[in-house]
N, C-alpha and C positions, 0 to 999 in steps of 0.2 A: 598371247594378248586376246585374241578373238575368243578362245575358250574361256578366259576367265571373265570377260566382259561381253557376253554375247548379245545383251540387250542393248548396249551402246551401238553395235553395228546394225542391229535390227532396227532401231529408232532412227538411225543416221540415214539409211537407204530408203526407209519409208517415208520419212519425212521429205527426201529429195524427191520421190514420187509425186506427193501432195503439192510440192513447190512447182514441179513441172506443170501439173494439171492447172495451177492457178495462173500460170504465165504462158500458157500455150492454147491454141484453138483447135488442136487435132481432134478428130473423131475418136471417141474413147473404145468403140467398139472392136477395134484392130487389137485392143490390150488382152481380150479374152485368150484367142489363141496363142499370142505372144506370151502371156503368164504361162499357160499350160505348158508351152514349149520350153520355157526357161526351168520350170518345176521339173519337167521330164529330164532335162539336160542335167539339172542338178542332182536328180536321183541316179542318172546313168554314171556320172562321175562321182558318186558319193565317197568312194574309196580313194580318190585323187583330190588332194587339199585345194590346190590353186584353182583348177577348172571348176570344182564343185562349188566353191565358195563364190567364184565369180558369177555362176549362172543363179545361184541362190541370191546374191546380191540384186542382180537384174530382176528377178522374180518380185523381190521385195520392193523395188522402185515402180514395177508395173502395177502390182497390188495397191501402193499408195496412190498411184495415179487414178486407177479406177475408183478407189474408195473416195478419193476427193470428188471425183465427178458424180458419185451417187449421192453425196451430200447436198449437191446443188440441184438434184432432180426432184420436182415436184411430186408428190404423192397423188395417187388417185382421188378425185373428189376435192383437190385444193381450190382455193379461191382464184388462182391463176387461170384456172379452166373455165371459170365463171364470170371473167372479167368484162365480157360483153352485156352481163346483166347490170353492171353498176357504173361503168365509165360514164361520167358526165351527167349522171342523174342520182336522185335521192332514192335510197333503198332502206328496208327494214332488215335489221342483222339481229339474230338471236345467239347467245353465247354465254359463256361463264368467265367471270373475272379470275385470271390466274396470276395476278401479281399485287402487291400492296398498291392501294389508291393514294397518290400523292398530289398535294395542292401545290400549284405553281402560281406565282403572281407575275405579271407584266405590267408595263405602262398602259397597255390597253384594255386590263382587265384580268381577272383570275380564272383559272381553269384546272380541272381535275385530269390526271393522267395515268393511265392503267393499261395492262395487257389484257386483250380479251381473246379466248379461245372460241373461235366461231363454231357454230353448230348448224346454222341456217340462214339462208339469205334469200331474200325475195324483192322484186321491184314492183309489186302489185299484181299484175296477171301470172307472173311465174314465181314459184317458191320451191327451192331446191335446198337438199342438204350440202353442206360445205365443210371443208376442213382448213385448218390454218389459224395463225395468230395475226392480230392487227393490234396496233398502238392507237388507243382511244384518246382523243382529246375532246374532253366534255366542258361545255361553256355553261355549266349549271351547278347550282349548289345542292347536289343530291347525295343522301347519305347512303353511300355505296362501300362496300368492304370486299375483301378477298373471299371468293367462293360464292358471291351473288350470281345467280342466273338472270340475265337481263334481256330485254327487247328495246332497241333503240333505232331511231331514224336519223339518218345523216348521209354524208357522202364520203365514199372511199377514194383516195388519190394516192399516187406514189409518194415517198418521202421527199421532202424538199431537200436541195443542197445548200444548206445555209452558209457554208463556208467554201470560198474560192481556192483553198489551199489545195495543191496538187497531191499532197501525201494523205489527205484525210478525205473520206466519203461518209456522210451521215448515212446514206442509202446503204452502201455496204456494211457499215457498222450495224444497222438494223438487220440486214439480211443474215449476217453471221449468228444472229439470234432468232433466225425463222421468221422475222417480220418483214414483210414486203409492202404493206399498205397501211396508211394513215386513216383512221375514221374519226371525222370530224362531226360532232354533234352540237349544233347551234343552240342558243339559249331558248328558242321557241319550239324546238324539235322535241316530240315526245319521247320518254325513256322511262321504262318500268322495269322494277325488280320483281320478278316472278317467283324466286325461290331463294332460300338461304342455305349455306353450306353444302355447295354442290361440288366443291373442289377437295384437294387432299386435307384431311383433318389434322395431320401431324404439322404440316406447314401453316395451317390456320393458327393452331396453338403456337407455334414459334414466333409468328407475327404478332399475336397478341402479347406474348412475353417480351417481345422486343419493344412494343409500345410503352409498356410499363417501365422498361429499363430507361427508355429515352425520357420519360416523365421524371425519374429519379435524378438523371443528370440535369434536366431543366430546372427541377426545384432547388438543387444544392449548389448549382454553379452559375455563372453568368452566362449570356447568350453566345459569346465566342468561345469561352471555356467549355461549354456544352457541346457547341459545334465541333470542337476539337476532338472530344471524348466520343461523341457519336461517331466521327470519322475513324477513329483509331481503334475502337472496341467493337462498334456494331456495323462499320462499313457504310455509314449513311453521311454522305459528304454535302448534302443539299443545305445544311445550316453552317457550312464553313465560310467565314468571311473571305472574300476575293483576295484582299491584300495579303492575308496570312497565307493562302494557297500560293501566291505569287512569290513570295518570300521563300517558301520552302522549294519552289521550283527553281528558282535562280541559284539556289545552293545545292542541287542536286539531291535534296533529302525529302522530295515530294512522296517517295515511297513510304514514308512513314504515316502519311495521311490516309492511305488505303490499305486495307488489310491484306497481307501478303505472307510469304513465307516466314518473314521475320516475326509478325504478329502471332501467326499460328505456332511457330516454335515457342514463343514465350508463353502462349496459352496452354500448350501441351505440357510444358515444364510446370506450370501452376497446377494443372489438373494432376499430374504425376505426383507432385509433393503433397497435394491435398489427399490424394488416395493412400499415402504412406501413414496418414493418421489412423486407417482402419487395418484390422488384422487380415490382409489379403496377401496372398502369394505374389512374388514378383511378376510372374507371367499374367496373373490376373489384373494387375495394375496396368500393365501395357494394353491388354485387351481393353480394359475400361476407359483408358485413355483414348484409345481410337474410337470409341463409341461415343464418348463425350465431344470428341473433335467434330464428328459427323453431325452430332445435335448443334454444335457451335455454327457449323457451315449453314444449317437450316435457319438457325437463329439470325444470322447476317443476310439472310434472303437469298442464299444459294447463289452468290455472285461467282463468275467464272473464275476470278482470282483467288477466292477463298477455297473453291472446290479443288482448283490445282494444288494449293499448298496443303490442304488437307490429305489429299491422294498422296502426295510425295512424303508427308510425315507418316502417314499410315503405312505405306510401304518401308520406311525405315525402321518403324516400331514393329512391323511383322517380322523383321529379321531377328529381333530380340525374343519375340515369341517363339519362333521356331528355333531359337538357340543356335543359329546358324551364322558364321562370320560373313558380314555384309561387305560388300563392295560399294563405296558411296557413288561412283560413276555409274555402276551397273543398276543401282536402285534408282538414281535420278532418271536414268535412260528408261527404265521400266515404267516408271511413273509417267514420264512424257509420252511413250508409246501408247499407254493405255488412254491417256487424255486424247490423243490424236485419233485412236480408234473409235473412242465415245463420241467425239466431236471434231472432225478434220478441220472445222473453221477456226480452231485454236491456234493453228500454225500461222495465220494472218493476224492474230490479236497481239497488239502491242504488249499488253500485260503479260501475255505467255511468253513472248520473246525475251522481255527483260528478266522475268523470274527465272526461266530456265538458264539463260546465258550467265546471269549473275552466280547462280549456284554452281554451274559447270565451271565458271573462270575460278571461283574460290576453291574447288575441289583439285583443279589442275594447278593453278599457280601459288596458292597459299604455302605449301610446303617449301617451295623453292625461294619464294620472297622471304619467309621466316628464316630459311637456313642462310640466305644471303645477308640477312641482318645480323645473325650470329656471327657470321664470317667477319663483318666489319667491326665487331667488337661488342656487340649487344650481349649484356650478361643476364640469362633468364633467372638467376638467383636474385638478382636486385628487384625489390618489389615493384618499384615504378616501371623498369623495364619489363617485368614480367606481365604487367597490364597494358603498357603501351605497345610493346613490340608485336604481340599477336593482333592486337585491334588495328595497327597499322598495316600489318601485312593482309588481314582479312579485308579492310576497306579498300586498299590499293588493288587487290585481286579482283573485287566485285566491280570497281570502277574500270579496270582494263577490259571487262567482258562488256559491259553496257555502254561505254562511251562512244562506240560507232553507232549503236542504235539510237541513242538519245540524240546525238548529233543530227542523224538522218531524219527522224521523226519530228524532232522538235526544233531543229536549227539552232542549238545551243551546246556549248561545251562547258563543263563545269569542274575544273580541276580542284577546286575548293572542297568537293565532294569528300575526297580522300580525308582531309582534316575534320570535315564537319561530321562525318558519320562516326569517327572515334568519339566525339563528344554527345552525339545526339543518341545513337543506338542504346548505350547503357541508360541514358534517360527514358527512352521509350519504354525500356523494360519495366522500369520503375513505374512509370505512369500508367501502363497497362495493368500491372499488379494493384496498384491503388484504385484504378478504375473498377476492377472486379471486386475489391473490398468494398468500395462504395455500394455497388449493385447488391452485394450479398447482405449488406447491413442497411439498405436504404429505408426500411420500414421499421427499424429499431430505434430506440431513443439514444441520443448522445453520441454513440460510434459513428454514424455517417457524418457528423459534424467533424469529427476528427480527421476522417479520410478526405471530406471535402476540403479542409483547410491545407492538408498536406498535398492534395490535388493541385489546389491553386497555387501553391508555392512552385510546384514541380512544373506545371504549365507555363507560368510566367519565366521561370528560369529557362525553360526550352526555347521560348520565343526570344528571350534576352541572347542567348547562345547563338541561335540562328541568325539574328539580326547583326551581331557583331561579326560573325563570320562573314555575312553577306557584304560587309563593308570592306573586306580585305581587297587591296589592289589585285586585279587579275583573277577575281573570284570566279567569273564566268565570261564567256566569249559568245556573242550572237553572230549568227551568218544570216545573210538575206536569202541564201538557198544553199543547203548542204546537198551536193549531188550524190546520186546512187552509186556512181562509179567510184567516188571516195570512200564510201562505206564499204563497197566491195573489196577495195585495196586493204583497207584497215582489217576486214575479217580474213583475208588470204594471209596477212601477216599473223593475225591471231591464230589462225588454222596451223600454220608452221610451227608457232611457239607451242600450240597445244599438243602437236604431234611429237615434238621433242620431249615434252613433259610426259607423254605416254609411253614413249619408248625407252626414256631413261629416268625412271621413277626414283626419288630419293628413297633412302632407307627409313623405316618406320612408316607407320600408318597415318593417314590424314585424321586429324581431329579438328572440330569446328572451333574458331577463335573465340 
């Protein structure tokens, strides 16, 4: 089993090391000799399977622990080391805007929010080069854009904890994105744009293209419909009405409002089908599909959830390019391992946890649940059963995987998700396809009106189905506080069931529902 799925065990023990680092306060320096000792022992017992694998597993745990520590360590010249220059006083900051500039409206006024890569900081008598990113809150109406180099005067402070919830920290949320300070620029403080196009030109082009796409949705659809499409196709949820978001959250289908593996999978299929119109070899279509998925990730702003999904999809497609038989669990684990190596903060990210566990649960449990349905008399030759059975098995498998995490993080259990996903997911595939059709024809006569009309019908049908499902008695249950120990027990049971599935796989290969 280990030889067949080596990346599953590599991911498992490496992630265990990261988890230990995040929940302990031990000095990491003892890990250097410990890791070297484990690796030496693994090499010493390389010809003896059990002790060799034991020491190699311990070495992976130690490496994950050390890698997690290194992610939190500030590099030389970071703002953290210059905090004595700006705490409690106004300072001048020079830097480059490295995110989209967004407008926010609040009862006390409007502001612009963006991420600034700092290059220099001074408090008057002292000017020093500095590194790091800050989240800028600009209370002025300045025409700024991605890639602008600016000089601004304001105050730097640590992020506020707006929520008193024990399970969410806004400060740690920003820290996982490398942001440790908020830079507030009041209305009377000076700010100057000194240069243009100082950041990545490819990202600048992607953001420009994205703004055009948003304008297409805004032109042909209502505000609520445009907000839904911008969320599902472009990953921008700022225009999503709060009532709609709450409706999807209560039915456990909020994942369709954020670009995830489901959306990226749909987009990958659309790209592959589009490329079939051209005289390209099959391997070339797979490679171009991966390239287009990378472009799609840039188009959506490079959000972590999209990058995760694109990495996972690319690894699956790479198996077809290399013409090698792929193991779904091994491919998923390789994707998870690469994402943790690139950014160990992913392990604490709720989106990463939900997306990885849901796919893992489908891979493990779908064949058994579908086999059980057949045992109870489901006839796959029946057209209705052939559609409903796999959808039900896939929906139940995914729900079993994420139910504990959703309960712990959001204090809600949504059994109706099993039913809702059967109806919602096929509709999402249709809506995403129609959305790309509208974007592709947005500047042509007549055709965009046809796509927009179909989209309006599909979106309103989606909302109607979600509303009806929400009204089913027992659709969801709320908790005042879902404890950690309950989630641990749930996933201990989940682990035992997963181990049984790994040790006793059913005949036949897994295929997605």
